[in-house]
C-alpha positions in Angstrom: 117.6 127.0 108.5 114.1 126.8 109.8 113.3 130.4 108.9 114.7 130.0 105.4 112.6 126.9 104.8 109.5 128.7 106.1 110.1 131.6 103.8 110.6 129.3 100.8 107.6 127.2 101.6 105.5 130.4 102.0 106.7 131.6 98.5 105.7 128.3 96.9 102.4 128.1 98.8 101.4 131.6 97.9 102.1 131.0 94.2 99.9 127.9 94.2 97.2 129.8 96.3 97.2 132.7 93.8 96.7 130.2 90.9 93.9 128.5 92.8 92.3 131.9 93.5 92.4 132.6 89.8 90.7 129.3 89.1 88.0 129.8 91.7 87.3 133.4 90.7 87.1 132.7 87.0 85.2 129.4 87.3 82.6 131.1 89.5 82.2 134.0 87.1 83.5 136.6 89.5 86.0 137.6 86.9 85.2 137.6 83.2 86.5 134.7 81.1 87.9 135.2 77.6 88.4 138.9 77.6 91.2 138.7 75.2 89.8 135.7 73.3 89.1 137.6 70.1 92.7 138.9 69.7 94.2 135.9 67.9 97.5 137.7 67.3 98.1 138.5 71.0 97.1 134.9 71.8 99.7 133.6 69.3 102.5 135.8 70.7 101.7 135.1 74.3 101.6 131.4 73.6 105.0 131.4 71.8 106.5 133.5 74.6 105.1 131.4 77.4 106.0 128.1 75.7 109.6 129.2 75.3 109.7 130.6 78.9 108.2 127.4 80.3 110.4 125.1 78.3 113.6 127.0 79.2 112.9 127.8 82.9 111.8 124.4 84.1 115.1 122.6 83.3 117.1 125.6 84.3 115.4 125.7 87.7 115.9 122.0 88.2 119.6 122.2 87.5 120.3 125.5 89.2 121.8 124.2 92.4 124.3 122.0 90.4 126.2 125.0 89.0 129.6 125.5 90.6 129.1 129.2 91.4 125.7 128.5 93.0 127.2 125.7 95.1 130.1 127.9 96.1 127.8 130.7 97.1 125.7 128.4 99.2 128.7 127.0 101.0 130.3 130.4 101.7 127.2 132.5 102.5 125.0 129.9 104.1 121.4 130.6 104.7 121.4 134.0 103.0 122.5 132.4 99.7 120.2 129.5 100.1 117.3 132.0 100.5 118.4 134.0 97.5 118.9 131.1 95.1 115.9 129.2 96.4 113.7 132.2 95.8 115.1 132.5 92.3 114.5 128.9 91.6 110.9 129.1 92.9 110.3 132.2 90.9 111.5 130.5 87.7 108.7 128.0 88.2 106.0 129.9 90.0 105.9 133.1 88.0 105.2 131.3 84.7 102.7 129.0 86.4 100.7 131.9 87.8 100.9 133.8 84.5 99.9 130.7 82.5 96.9 130.2 84.7 95.8 133.9 84.2 96.5 133.7 80.4 94.4 130.5 80.2 91.4 132.4 81.4 92.1 135.4 79.3 92.4 133.6 76.0 90.7 130.2 76.9 93.6 128.5 75.1 94.3 125.1 76.6 98.0 125.4 75.9 98.3 127.9 78.8 96.4 125.5 81.1 98.7 122.6 80.3 101.8 124.8 80.8 100.4 125.9 84.2 99.8 122.2 85.2 103.3 121.3 84.0 104.7 124.2 86.2 102.7 122.9 89.2 104.0 119.4 88.7 107.6 120.5 88.3 107.2 122.5 91.6 107.0 119.1 93.4 110.6 118.4 92.4 112.0 121.6 94.1 109.6 122.0 97.0 111.7 123.1 99.9 111.8 120.3 102.4 114.3 119.8 105.3 115.9 116.8 103.6 116.4 118.7 100.3 117.8 121.7 102.2 120.4 119.6 104.0 121.3 117.7 100.8 121.7 120.9 98.8 123.8 122.5 101.6 126.4 119.7 101.4 
């Protein structure tokens, strides 16, 4: 149990750290801001894609452990299944969060920034704690 929690916490923490590194690097002009800002068509398509992905993946990740086959897998396989499904759930939140952070600085479109913040806030609802681990294992 402890190793699974440590791995899941590491995955969540690294995602937040990567996003923070993007913020620090772009805000301190180490990386160039707005490189894709002139391409309005790419901005539009990326915004539509990331809005749909963010809107769909957040509720899906929050309800993932309520599905019958996921619960059955966790009860039968134990820690291995918890690691696999927990990693999937974190990936559904963290990958769009990191990508939205990067896209915000590429296009300087505030929609990406807001979606990254929403991803960060929703991460608080699935952060792997010992209590949550025990509760989802029942």
